[in-house]
C-alpha positions as a Markdown table, in Angstrom:
| # | Residue | x | y | z |
|---|---|---|---|---|
| 1 | Met | 103.9 | 116.0 | 77.0 |
| 2 | Asp | 104.9 | 119.0 | 79.0 |
| 3 | Cys | 108.2 | 118.2 | 80.7 |
| 4 | Asn | 107.2 | 120.6 | 83.5 |
| 5 | Glu | 104.0 | 118.8 | 84.2 |
| 6 | Lys | 103.7 | 117.5 | 87.8 |
| 7 | Arg | 104.6 | 113.8 | 88.2 |
| 8 | Tyr | 103.6 | 111.7 | 91.1 |
| 9 | Ala | 105.3 | 108.6 | 92.6 |
| 10 | Ile | 103.2 | 105.6 | 93.4 |
| 11 | Arg | 103.2 | 106.3 | 97.1 |
| 12 | Glu | 102.0 | 109.9 | 96.5 |
| 13 | Ile | 99.1 | 108.6 | 94.4 |
| 14 | Ala | 98.3 | 106.1 | 97.2 |
| 15 | Asp | 98.2 | 109.0 | 99.7 |
| 16 | Leu | 96.1 | 111.2 | 97.4 |
| 17 | Thr | 93.5 | 108.5 | 96.5 |
| 18 | Gly | 93.6 | 105.9 | 99.3 |
| 19 | Ile | 94.4 | 103.2 | 96.7 |
| 20 | Lys | 97.3 | 101.1 | 98.0 |
| 21 | Pro | 100.3 | 100.6 | 95.7 |
| 22 | Val | 99.7 | 96.8 | 95.3 |
| 23 | Thr | 96.2 | 97.6 | 93.9 |
| 24 | Leu | 97.6 | 100.3 | 91.5 |
| 25 | Arg | 100.1 | 97.7 | 90.2 |
| 26 | Ala | 97.3 | 95.1 | 89.8 |
| 27 | Trp | 95.2 | 97.6 | 87.8 |
| 28 | Gln | 98.1 | 98.2 | 85.5 |
| 29 | Arg | 99.4 | 94.6 | 85.1 |
| 30 | Arg | 96.1 | 92.7 | 84.9 |
| 31 | Tyr | 93.7 | 95.2 | 83.5 |
| 32 | Asn | 95.9 | 97.8 | 81.7 |
| 33 | Leu | 93.8 | 100.6 | 83.2 |
| 34 | Val | 96.6 | 103.1 | 84.0 |
| 35 | Gln | 100.0 | 103.0 | 82.4 |
| 36 | Pro | 102.4 | 105.3 | 84.3 |
| 37 | Leu | 105.7 | 106.6 | 83.0 |
| 38 | Arg | 108.9 | 105.0 | 84.3 |
| 39 | Thr | 112.1 | 106.6 | 85.6 |
| 40 | Glu | 115.5 | 105.2 | 84.4 |
| 41 | Lys | 115.4 | 103.0 | 87.5 |
| 42 | Gly | 112.0 | 101.7 | 86.7 |
| 43 | His | 110.0 | 103.6 | 89.3 |
| 44 | Arg | 106.4 | 104.5 | 88.3 |
| 45 | Leu | 105.5 | 108.2 | 87.7 |
| 46 | Tyr | 101.9 | 109.2 | 87.3 |
| 47 | Thr | 100.6 | 112.4 | 85.6 |
| 48 | Ala | 97.7 | 114.6 | 86.5 |
| 49 | Asp | 95.6 | 112.8 | 83.9 |
| 50 | Asp | 96.5 | 109.4 | 85.5 |
| 51 | Leu | 95.4 | 110.8 | 88.8 |
| 52 | Glu | 92.0 | 111.8 | 87.4 |
| 53 | Lys | 91.6 | 108.4 | 85.7 |
| 54 | Ile | 92.2 | 106.7 | 89.0 |
| 55 | Lys | 89.6 | 108.9 | 90.7 |
| 56 | Thr | 87.2 | 107.9 | 87.9 |
| 57 | Ile | 87.9 | 104.2 | 88.4 |
| 58 | Gln | 87.2 | 104.8 | 92.1 |
| 59 | Ser | 83.8 | 106.2 | 91.3 |
| 60 | Trp | 82.9 | 103.1 | 89.3 |
| 61 | Leu | 84.0 | 100.8 | 92.0 |
| 62 | Asn | 81.9 | 102.8 | 94.5 |
| 63 | Lys | 78.9 | 101.9 | 92.3 |
| 64 | Gly | 79.8 | 98.2 | 92.7 |
| 65 | Val | 81.2 | 97.8 | 89.2 |
| 66 | Ser | 83.6 | 94.9 | 88.9 |
| 67 | Ile | 87.2 | 96.0 | 88.2 |
| 68 | Gly | 87.2 | 93.8 | 85.1 |
| 69 | Lys | 84.5 | 95.9 | 83.5 |
| 70 | Val | 85.9 | 99.3 | 84.3 |
| 71 | Lys | 88.0 | 99.6 | 81.2 |
| 72 | Ser | 85.0 | 99.3 | 78.8 |
| 73 | Leu | 83.2 | 101.9 | 81.0 |
| 74 | Leu | 86.1 | 104.3 | 80.7 |
| 75 | Glu | 86.0 | 103.9 | 76.9 |
| 76 | Ser | 82.3 | 104.3 | 76.5 |
| 77 | Glu | 80.3 | 107.2 | 77.9 |
| 78 | Val | 77.1 | 105.7 | 76.6 |
| 79 | Val | 77.6 | 102.5 | 78.6 |
| 80 | Ser | 78.9 | 104.3 | 81.6 |
| 81 | Ser | 76.0 | 106.6 | 81.9 |
| 82 | Ala | 73.6 | 103.7 | 82.0 |
| 83 | Val | 75.2 | 101.8 | 84.9 |
| 84 | Glu | 73.1 | 101.7 | 88.0 |
| 85 | Asp | 74.6 | 101.6 | 91.5 |
| 86 | Ala | 75.0 | 98.0 | 92.7 |
| 87 | Asn | 74.9 | 96.9 | 96.3 |
| 88 | Gln | 77.7 | 94.4 | 95.8 |
| 89 | Leu | 80.6 | 93.3 | 93.7 |
| 90 | Glu | 80.2 | 90.5 | 91.2 |
| 91 | Glu | 82.7 | 88.5 | 93.1 |
| 92 | Val | 80.2 | 88.1 | 96.0 |
| 93 | Ser | 78.2 | 85.4 | 94.1 |
| 94 | Asp | 81.4 | 83.5 | 93.3 |
| 95 | Ile | 82.5 | 83.4 | 96.9 |
| 96 | Leu | 79.1 | 82.5 | 98.2 |
| 97 | Asp | 79.2 | 79.5 | 95.9 |
| 98 | Ala | 82.6 | 78.6 | 97.2 |
| 99 | Leu | 81.4 | 78.9 | 100.8 |
| 100 | Ala | 78.4 | 76.8 | 100.1 |
| 101 | Asp | 80.7 | 74.0 | 98.9 |
| 102 | Leu | 83.1 | 74.7 | 101.8 |
| 103 | Asp | 85.8 | 75.0 | 99.1 |
| 104 | Gly | 88.6 | 76.5 | 101.1 |
| 105 | Gly | 91.0 | 76.8 | 98.2 |
| 106 | Lys | 88.6 | 78.8 | 96.0 |
| 107 | Thr | 87.5 | 81.0 | 99.0 |
| 108 | Asp | 91.2 | 81.7 | 99.7 |
| 109 | Arg | 91.9 | 82.6 | 96.1 |
| 110 | Leu | 88.9 | 84.9 | 95.7 |
| 111 | Ile | 89.6 | 86.8 | 99.0 |
| 112 | Ala | 93.2 | 87.3 | 98.0 |
| 113 | Met | 92.2 | 88.6 | 94.6 |
| 114 | Val | 89.6 | 91.0 | 96.0 |
| 115 | Leu | 91.9 | 92.4 | 98.6 |
| 116 | Lys | 94.6 | 93.0 | 96.0 |
| 117 | Glu | 92.3 | 94.6 | 93.4 |
| 118 | Tyr | 89.9 | 96.8 | 95.5 |
| 119 | Pro | 90.4 | 99.5 | 98.2 |
| 120 | Leu | 89.4 | 98.3 | 101.6 |
| 121 | Ile | 86.4 | 100.8 | 101.8 |
| 122 | Ile | 85.0 | 99.0 | 98.7 |
| 123 | Val | 85.8 | 95.6 | 100.1 |
| 124 | Glu | 83.9 | 96.4 | 103.3 |
| 125 | Ser | 80.8 | 97.9 | 101.7 |
| 126 | Lys | 80.4 | 95.9 | 98.5 |
| 127 | Phe | 82.0 | 92.6 | 99.5 |
| 128 | Val | 82.0 | 91.8 | 103.2 |
| 129 | Ile | 78.7 | 93.3 | 104.2 |
| 130 | Pro | 76.7 | 91.5 | 101.4 |
| 131 | Ile | 78.5 | 88.2 | 102.2 |
| 132 | Leu | 77.9 | 88.3 | 105.9 |
| 133 | Gly | 74.3 | 89.4 | 105.2 |
| 134 | Ala | 73.7 | 86.4 | 103.0 |
| 135 | Ile | 75.3 | 84.0 | 105.4 |
| 136 | Gln | 73.1 | 85.3 | 108.2 |
| 137 | Phe | 70.0 | 83.9 | 106.4 |
| 138 | Leu | 71.2 | 80.3 | 106.4 |
| 139 | Lys | 70.2 | 77.6 | 108.8 |
| 140 | Leu | 72.4 | 77.4 | 111.9 |
| 141 | Gly | 74.6 | 74.5 | 110.8 |
| 142 | Pro | 75.6 | 75.8 | 107.3 |
| 143 | Arg | 75.7 | 79.4 | 108.7 |
| 144 | Thr | 78.3 | 78.5 | 111.4 |
| 145 | Leu | 80.5 | 76.6 | 109.0 |
| 146 | Gln | 80.4 | 79.1 | 106.2 |
| 147 | Phe | 81.0 | 82.1 | 108.5 |
| 148 | Ala | 84.0 | 80.3 | 110.1 |
| 149 | Leu | 85.5 | 79.6 | 106.7 |
| 150 | Phe | 85.0 | 83.1 | 105.5 |
| 151 | Lys | 86.3 | 84.7 | 108.7 |
| 152 | Thr | 89.4 | 82.5 | 108.9 |
| 153 | Met | 90.4 | 83.1 | 105.3 |
| 154 | Phe | 89.6 | 86.8 | 105.4 |
| 155 | Ile | 91.5 | 87.6 | 108.5 |
| 156 | Lys | 94.4 | 85.5 | 107.2 |
| 157 | His | 94.7 | 87.7 | 104.1 |
| 158 | Leu | 94.2 | 90.9 | 106.0 |
| 159 | Thr | 97.1 | 89.9 | 108.3 |
| 160 | Leu | 99.2 | 89.3 | 105.2 |
| 161 | Met | 98.2 | 92.6 | 103.7 |
| 162 | Val | 98.9 | 94.5 | 107.0 |
| 163 | Thr | 102.3 | 92.8 | 107.3 |
| 164 | Ser | 103.2 | 93.8 | 103.7 |
| 165 | Glu | 101.9 | 97.4 | 104.0 |
| 166 | Ser | 103.3 | 98.2 | 107.5 |
| 167 | Lys | 106.3 | 100.6 | 107.3 |
| 168 | Arg | 109.3 | 98.7 | 108.5 |
| 169 | Gly | 111.6 | 100.6 | 110.9 |
| 170 | His | 108.9 | 103.1 | 111.8 |
| 171 | Arg | 108.1 | 103.5 | 115.5 |
| 172 | Leu | 104.6 | 102.0 | 116.3 |
| 173 | Asp | 103.3 | 105.2 | 117.9 |
| 174 | Lys | 99.5 | 104.5 | 117.6 |
| 175 | Leu | 97.4 | 102.0 | 119.4 |
| 176 | Met | 94.1 | 100.4 | 118.3 |
| 177 | Val | 91.9 | 98.6 | 120.8 |
| 178 | Asn | 89.0 | 96.3 | 119.8 |
| 179 | Leu | 86.4 | 96.1 | 122.6 |
| 180 | Asp | 84.4 | 93.5 | 120.7 |
| 181 | Glu | 85.2 | 89.8 | 120.7 |
| 182 | Ala | 88.6 | 88.8 | 119.3 |
| 183 | Gly | 88.5 | 88.2 | 115.6 |
| 184 | Asn | 85.7 | 90.6 | 114.7 |
| 185 | Ile | 86.0 | 91.0 | 111.0 |
| 186 | Tyr | 85.0 | 94.7 | 111.0 |
| 187 | Ala | 87.6 | 95.4 | 113.7 |
| 188 | Trp | 90.2 | 93.9 | 111.5 |
| 189 | Leu | 89.0 | 95.9 | 108.6 |
| 190 | Tyr | 89.2 | 99.1 | 110.7 |
| 191 | Tyr | 92.8 | 98.2 | 111.7 |
| 192 | Ala | 93.8 | 97.3 | 108.1 |
| 193 | Gln | 92.4 | 100.6 | 106.8 |
| 194 | Leu | 94.6 | 102.5 | 109.3 |
| 195 | Ile | 97.6 | 100.6 | 108.0 |
| 196 | Glu | 96.4 | 101.3 | 104.4 |
| 197 | Gln | 96.4 | 105.0 | 105.2 |
| 198 | Gly | 100.1 | 104.8 | 106.3 |
| 199 | Glu | 99.6 | 104.7 | 110.1 |
| 200 | Ser | 101.9 | 102.7 | 112.4 |
| 201 | Val | 99.6 | 100.9 | 114.7 |
| 202 | Val | 99.7 | 98.3 | 117.5 |
| 203 | Phe | 96.5 | 96.3 | 117.5 |
| 204 | Leu | 95.0 | 94.8 | 120.7 |
| 205 | Asp | 92.2 | 92.4 | 119.8 |
| 206 | Gly | 89.4 | 91.5 | 122.1 |
| 207 | Val | 90.1 | 93.8 | 125.1 |
| 208 | Glu | 87.5 | 93.4 | 127.9 |
| 209 | Glu | 88.9 | 95.6 | 130.7 |
| 210 | Thr | 89.6 | 99.3 | 129.9 |
| 211 | Ser | 90.2 | 100.8 | 133.4 |
| 212 | Ala | 93.9 | 101.1 | 132.8 |
| 213 | Leu | 93.8 | 101.7 | 129.0 |
| 214 | Phe | 94.3 | 105.5 | 129.0 |
| 215 | Thr | 96.8 | 105.6 | 131.8 |
| 216 | Asp | 99.2 | 102.7 | 131.1 |
| 217 | Val | 99.8 | 103.4 | 127.4 |
| 218 | Thr | 101.1 | 106.9 | 127.5 |
| 219 | Gln | 103.8 | 106.1 | 125.0 |
| 220 | Tyr | 101.2 | 106.2 | 122.1 |
| 221 | Gln | 100.4 | 109.4 | 120.3 |
| 222 | Thr | 96.9 | 108.3 | 119.4 |
| 223 | Ile | 94.5 | 105.6 | 120.6 |
| 224 | Tyr | 91.8 | 104.2 | 118.4 |
| 225 | Val | 89.0 | 102.5 | 120.2 |
| 226 | Phe | 86.7 | 100.2 | 118.3 |
| 227 | Ala | 83.4 | 98.6 | 119.1 |
| 228 | Gln | 80.3 | 97.6 | 117.1 |
| 229 | Lys | 78.2 | 96.7 | 120.2 |
| 230 | Ser | 76.6 | 98.7 | 123.0 |
| 231 | Leu | 79.1 | 99.3 | 125.8 |
| 232 | Pro | 78.6 | 99.2 | 129.6 |
| 233 | Glu | 78.1 | 102.7 | 131.1 |
| 234 | Lys | 81.4 | 102.4 | 133.0 |
| 235 | Gln | 83.4 | 101.6 | 129.9 |
| 236 | Leu | 81.7 | 104.4 | 128.0 |
| 237 | Asp | 82.4 | 106.9 | 130.8 |
| 238 | Thr | 86.1 | 105.9 | 130.7 |
| 239 | Ile | 86.3 | 106.7 | 127.0 |
| 240 | Val | 84.4 | 110.0 | 127.3 |
| 241 | Glu | 86.6 | 111.1 | 130.2 |
| 242 | Ala | 89.7 | 110.2 | 128.2 |
| 243 | Gln | 88.6 | 112.0 | 125.1 |
| 244 | Gln | 87.7 | 115.1 | 127.2 |
| 245 | Arg | 91.2 | 115.0 | 128.7 |
| 246 | Glu | 93.2 | 114.0 | 125.6 |
| 247 | Gly | 91.0 | 115.5 | 122.8 |
| 248 | Asn | 91.8 | 114.3 | 119.3 |
| 249 | Asn | 94.4 | 111.8 | 120.6 |
| 250 | Ile | 91.5 | 109.5 | 121.5 |
| 251 | Arg | 89.5 | 108.4 | 118.4 |
| 252 | Val | 86.5 | 106.2 | 118.3 |
| 253 | Ser | 84.7 | 104.0 | 115.8 |
| 254 | Pro | 81.3 | 105.2 | 114.4 |
| 255 | Val | 79.3 | 103.0 | 116.8 |
| 256 | Ile | 81.1 | 104.4 | 119.9 |
| 257 | Ala | 80.7 | 107.9 | 118.5 |
| 258 | His | 77.0 | 107.3 | 118.2 |
| 259 | Leu | 76.8 | 106.0 | 121.8 |
| 260 | Met | 78.6 | 109.0 | 123.0 |
| 261 | Asp | 76.3 | 111.3 | 121.2 |
| 262 | Val | 73.2 | 109.6 | 122.6 |
| 263 | Arg | 74.7 | 109.8 | 126.1 |
| 264 | Lys | 75.5 | 113.5 | 125.7 |
| 265 | Gly | 71.9 | 114.1 | 124.5 |
| 266 | Ala | 70.5 | 112.2 | 127.5 |
| 267 | Val | 72.6 | 114.2 | 129.9 |
| 268 | Ser | 71.7 | 117.6 | 128.4 |
């Protein structure tokens, strides 16, 4: 191996790929997918080939392939070319069974495993969305209980992940405000993805009144505003005015961005 070849620390790989270090370590220890070099002090060093392999792994995960099957796909072009995109991870059926039995222990273990082994963007699209979609079709009684169990366990583990990933000693210079009801799973995922990307964020959950939001929090560099529902005109006006005034310092979730586009179109 060329001694002049570029080597990457695990945090650099995380920044380049969006795969958090705990997930990279899990891929190595549990599945032997990527074996980085080690410094004398034991720190991982990844090569350009490792980086490309990680990007390939990401592409399979984006297709809904379970992490446990990725190694065989990497080793066999014949198998890999035949794989169809899947709408969900294989772990979805396991957790739906656990939820149906109201098995808190199994639900807890499965969520912990999925959050450790997959990037959050995959967790949201191939795990959370299919699970919540399946629960929605249940009768009211089972639906309420299973949703409560999933939500409680999922937010618990997101909280643990955020606590672990947050950079200690860094000034919390960004603010995220959830305008939906407190405990919205997608708001928590949005927050956790900001942390996964290395942001230092204060999270305000379930904020109803926004009149003072953009005047009383001037100590924050950036304000992220999240909602999945339609917003009152007055609230939307406040966000639009703040973004016109502050520009890129006010960032909004996709639903709010859509509402703003619709409003702009109606005005024009």
